[in-house]
PyMOL commands that place a pseudoatom at each C-alpha (Angstrom):
pseudoatom trace, name=CA, resn=MET, resi=1, chain=A, elem=C, hetatm=0, pos=[2.153, -11.159, 4.819]
pseudoatom trace, name=CA, resn=THR, resi=2, chain=A, elem=C, hetatm=0, pos=[5.558, -11.007, 4.612]
pseudoatom trace, name=CA, resn=ASP, resi=3, chain=A, elem=C, hetatm=0, pos=[6.180, -11.449, 0.957]
pseudoatom trace, name=CA, resn=THR, resi=4, chain=A, elem=C, hetatm=0, pos=[2.929, -8.812, 0.187]
pseudoatom trace, name=CA, resn=LEU, resi=5, chain=A, elem=C, hetatm=0, pos=[4.981, -6.427, 2.472]
pseudoatom trace, name=CA, resn=SER, resi=6, chain=A, elem=C, hetatm=0, pos=[8.228, -6.907, 0.942]
pseudoatom trace, name=CA, resn=GLN, resi=7, chain=A, elem=C, hetatm=0, pos=[6.508, -6.553, -2.576]
pseudoatom trace, name=CA, resn=LEU, resi=8, chain=A, elem=C, hetatm=0, pos=[4.583, -2.986, -1.224]
pseudoatom trace, name=CA, resn=GLN, resi=9, chain=A, elem=C, hetatm=0, pos=[8.015, -1.628, 0.111]
pseudoatom trace, name=CA, resn=SER, resi=10, chain=A, elem=C, hetatm=0, pos=[9.527, -2.281, -3.520]
pseudoatom trace, name=CA, resn=ILE, resi=11, chain=A, elem=C, hetatm=0, pos=[6.363, -0.386, -4.748]
pseudoatom trace, name=CA, resn=PHE, resi=12, chain=A, elem=C, hetatm=0, pos=[6.435, 2.621, -2.126]
pseudoatom trace, name=CA, resn=GLU, resi=13, chain=A, elem=C, hetatm=0, pos=[10.603, 2.932, -2.747]
pseudoatom trace, name=CA, resn=ASP, resi=14, chain=A, elem=C, hetatm=0, pos=[9.107, 3.241, -6.652]
pseudoatom trace, name=CA, resn=ILE, resi=15, chain=A, elem=C, hetatm=0, pos=[6.807, 5.870, -5.817]
pseudoatom trace, name=CA, resn=PHE, resi=16, chain=A, elem=C, hetatm=0, pos=[8.486, 8.073, -3.211]
pseudoatom trace, name=CA, resn=PHE, resi=17, chain=A, elem=C, hetatm=0, pos=[11.852, 7.585, -4.671]
pseudoatom trace, name=CA, resn=ASP, resi=18, chain=A, elem=C, hetatm=0, pos=[13.090, 7.006, -1.330]
pseudoatom trace, name=CA, resn=GLU, resi=19, chain=A, elem=C, hetatm=0, pos=[13.917, 4.279, 1.236]
pseudoatom trace, name=CA, resn=VAL, resi=20, chain=A, elem=C, hetatm=0, pos=[10.939, 3.500, 2.917]
pseudoatom trace, name=CA, resn=ASN, resi=21, chain=A, elem=C, hetatm=0, pos=[10.565, 0.970, 6.247]
pseudoatom trace, name=CA, resn=LEU, resi=22, chain=A, elem=C, hetatm=0, pos=[7.473, -0.501, 5.532]
pseudoatom trace, name=CA, resn=LEU, resi=23, chain=A, elem=C, hetatm=0, pos=[5.808, -2.255, 9.370]
pseudoatom trace, name=CA, resn=PRO, resi=24, chain=A, elem=C, hetatm=0, pos=[2.443, -3.153, 9.603]
pseudoatom trace, name=CA, resn=GLU, resi=25, chain=A, elem=C, hetatm=0, pos=[1.487, -0.598, 11.799]
pseudoatom trace, name=CA, resn=THR, resi=26, chain=A, elem=C, hetatm=0, pos=[3.079, 2.438, 9.446]
pseudoatom trace, name=CA, resn=THR, resi=27, chain=A, elem=C, hetatm=0, pos=[0.498, 4.565, 8.107]
pseudoatom trace, name=CA, resn=ALA, resi=28, chain=A, elem=C, hetatm=0, pos=[0.199, 7.469, 6.209]
pseudoatom trace, name=CA, resn=GLU, resi=29, chain=A, elem=C, hetatm=0, pos=[1.375, 9.814, 8.377]
pseudoatom trace, name=CA, resn=ASP, resi=30, chain=A, elem=C, hetatm=0, pos=[4.911, 7.923, 9.151]
pseudoatom trace, name=CA, resn=VAL, resi=31, chain=A, elem=C, hetatm=0, pos=[5.745, 8.418, 5.070]
pseudoatom trace, name=CA, resn=ASP, resi=32, chain=A, elem=C, hetatm=0, pos=[6.933, 12.155, 3.771]
pseudoatom trace, name=CA, resn=GLU, resi=33, chain=A, elem=C, hetatm=0, pos=[4.926, 13.150, 0.863]
pseudoatom trace, name=CA, resn=TRP, resi=34, chain=A, elem=C, hetatm=0, pos=[2.155, 10.397, 1.288]
pseudoatom trace, name=CA, resn=ASP, resi=35, chain=A, elem=C, hetatm=0, pos=[-0.514, 12.747, 0.907]
pseudoatom trace, name=CA, resn=SER, resi=36, chain=A, elem=C, hetatm=0, pos=[-3.918, 12.293, -0.791]
pseudoatom trace, name=CA, resn=LEU, resi=37, chain=A, elem=C, hetatm=0, pos=[-2.499, 12.626, -4.303]
pseudoatom trace, name=CA, resn=MET, resi=38, chain=A, elem=C, hetatm=0, pos=[0.309, 10.392, -3.607]
pseudoatom trace, name=CA, resn=HIS, resi=39, chain=A, elem=C, hetatm=0, pos=[-2.135, 7.705, -2.036]
pseudoatom trace, name=CA, resn=VAL, resi=40, chain=A, elem=C, hetatm=0, pos=[-4.487, 7.602, -5.117]
pseudoatom trace, name=CA, resn=THR, resi=41, chain=A, elem=C, hetatm=0, pos=[-0.995, 6.951, -6.859]
pseudoatom trace, name=CA, resn=VAL, resi=42, chain=A, elem=C, hetatm=0, pos=[-0.042, 4.084, -3.957]
pseudoatom trace, name=CA, resn=VAL, resi=43, chain=A, elem=C, hetatm=0, pos=[-3.753, 2.462, -4.385]
pseudoatom trace, name=CA, resn=VAL, resi=44, chain=A, elem=C, hetatm=0, pos=[-3.233, 2.216, -8.630]
pseudoatom trace, name=CA, resn=ALA, resi=45, chain=A, elem=C, hetatm=0, pos=[0.320, 1.044, -8.301]
pseudoatom trace, name=CA, resn=ILE, resi=46, chain=A, elem=C, hetatm=0, pos=[-0.962, -1.753, -6.008]
pseudoatom trace, name=CA, resn=GLU, resi=47, chain=A, elem=C, hetatm=0, pos=[-3.638, -2.392, -7.916]
pseudoatom trace, name=CA, resn=LYS, resi=48, chain=A, elem=C, hetatm=0, pos=[-1.309, -2.565, -11.385]
pseudoatom trace, name=CA, resn=HIS, resi=49, chain=A, elem=C, hetatm=0, pos=[1.477, -4.713, -9.959]
pseudoatom trace, name=CA, resn=PHE, resi=50, chain=A, elem=C, hetatm=0, pos=[-0.785, -7.328, -8.278]
pseudoatom trace, name=CA, resn=GLY, resi=51, chain=A, elem=C, hetatm=0, pos=[-3.447, -7.736, -10.474]
pseudoatom trace, name=CA, resn=ILE, resi=52, chain=A, elem=C, hetatm=0, pos=[-6.581, -6.814, -8.330]
pseudoatom trace, name=CA, resn=SER, resi=53, chain=A, elem=C, hetatm=0, pos=[-9.048, -4.106, -7.977]
pseudoatom trace, name=CA, resn=PHE, resi=54, chain=A, elem=C, hetatm=0, pos=[-10.290, -2.029, -4.813]
pseudoatom trace, name=CA, resn=SER, resi=55, chain=A, elem=C, hetatm=0, pos=[-13.656, -0.363, -4.011]
pseudoatom trace, name=CA, resn=THR, resi=56, chain=A, elem=C, hetatm=0, pos=[-13.369, 3.275, -2.695]
pseudoatom trace, name=CA, resn=GLY, resi=57, chain=A, elem=C, hetatm=0, pos=[-14.953, 1.639, 0.167]
pseudoatom trace, name=CA, resn=GLU, resi=58, chain=A, elem=C, hetatm=0, pos=[-12.073, -0.809, 1.017]
pseudoatom trace, name=CA, resn=VAL, resi=59, chain=A, elem=C, hetatm=0, pos=[-9.286, 1.813, 0.405]
pseudoatom trace, name=CA, resn=GLU, resi=60, chain=A, elem=C, hetatm=0, pos=[-11.153, 3.969, 2.626]
pseudoatom trace, name=CA, resn=GLU, resi=61, chain=A, elem=C, hetatm=0, pos=[-11.520, 1.182, 5.658]
pseudoatom trace, name=CA, resn=VAL, resi=62, chain=A, elem=C, hetatm=0, pos=[-7.585, 0.366, 5.688]
pseudoatom trace, name=CA, resn=LYS, resi=63, chain=A, elem=C, hetatm=0, pos=[-5.845, 2.496, 8.465]
pseudoatom trace, name=CA, resn=ASN, resi=64, chain=A, elem=C, hetatm=0, pos=[-2.429, 0.879, 8.417]
pseudoatom trace, name=CA, resn=VAL, resi=65, chain=A, elem=C, hetatm=0, pos=[0.029, -1.060, 5.970]
pseudoatom trace, name=CA, resn=GLY, resi=66, chain=A, elem=C, hetatm=0, pos=[-1.218, -4.188, 7.479]
pseudoatom trace, name=CA, resn=GLU, resi=67, chain=A, elem=C, hetatm=0, pos=[-4.470, -4.056, 7.065]
pseudoatom trace, name=CA, resn=LEU, resi=68, chain=A, elem=C, hetatm=0, pos=[-3.162, -3.042, 3.491]
pseudoatom trace, name=CA, resn=CYS, resi=69, chain=A, elem=C, hetatm=0, pos=[-1.384, -6.321, 2.966]
pseudoatom trace, name=CA, resn=LYS, resi=70, chain=A, elem=C, hetatm=0, pos=[-4.609, -8.555, 4.729]
pseudoatom trace, name=CA, resn=LEU, resi=71, chain=A, elem=C, hetatm=0, pos=[-6.607, -6.600, 2.220]
pseudoatom trace, name=CA, resn=ILE, resi=72, chain=A, elem=C, hetatm=0, pos=[-4.272, -7.459, -0.704]
pseudoatom trace, name=CA, resn=ASP, resi=73, chain=A, elem=C, hetatm=0, pos=[-3.879, -10.715, 0.546]
pseudoatom trace, name=CA, resn=SER, resi=74, chain=A, elem=C, hetatm=0, pos=[-7.641, -11.608, -0.133]
pseudoatom trace, name=CA, resn=LYS, resi=75, chain=A, elem=C, hetatm=0, pos=[-7.517, -10.066, -3.289]
pseudoatom trace, name=CA, resn=LYS, resi=76, chain=A, elem=C, hetatm=0, pos=[-4.972, -12.704, -4.620]
pseudoatom trace, name=CA, resn=GLY, resi=77, chain=A, elem=C, hetatm=0, pos=[-6.752, -15.061, -3.706]
for i in range(1, 77): cmd.bond("trace and resi %d" % i, "trace and resi %d" % (i + 1))
show_as sticks, trace
zoom trace
């Protein structure tokens, strides 16, 4: 999960143009400008970066960055 989290850190900084301190417990409420539109941008960037795809249900179930890392890791193999 550590490698995935560091890669997410880079993705988030590219999207939000700001330093974001991602922790496993980080939620959208903790990041300025992470609204529903930015959420779609984040998901698409993650899918492209890791070469994976999420179902709508999977995305809706993720509650924080830690759960997102676990989902990504499960998709990577």
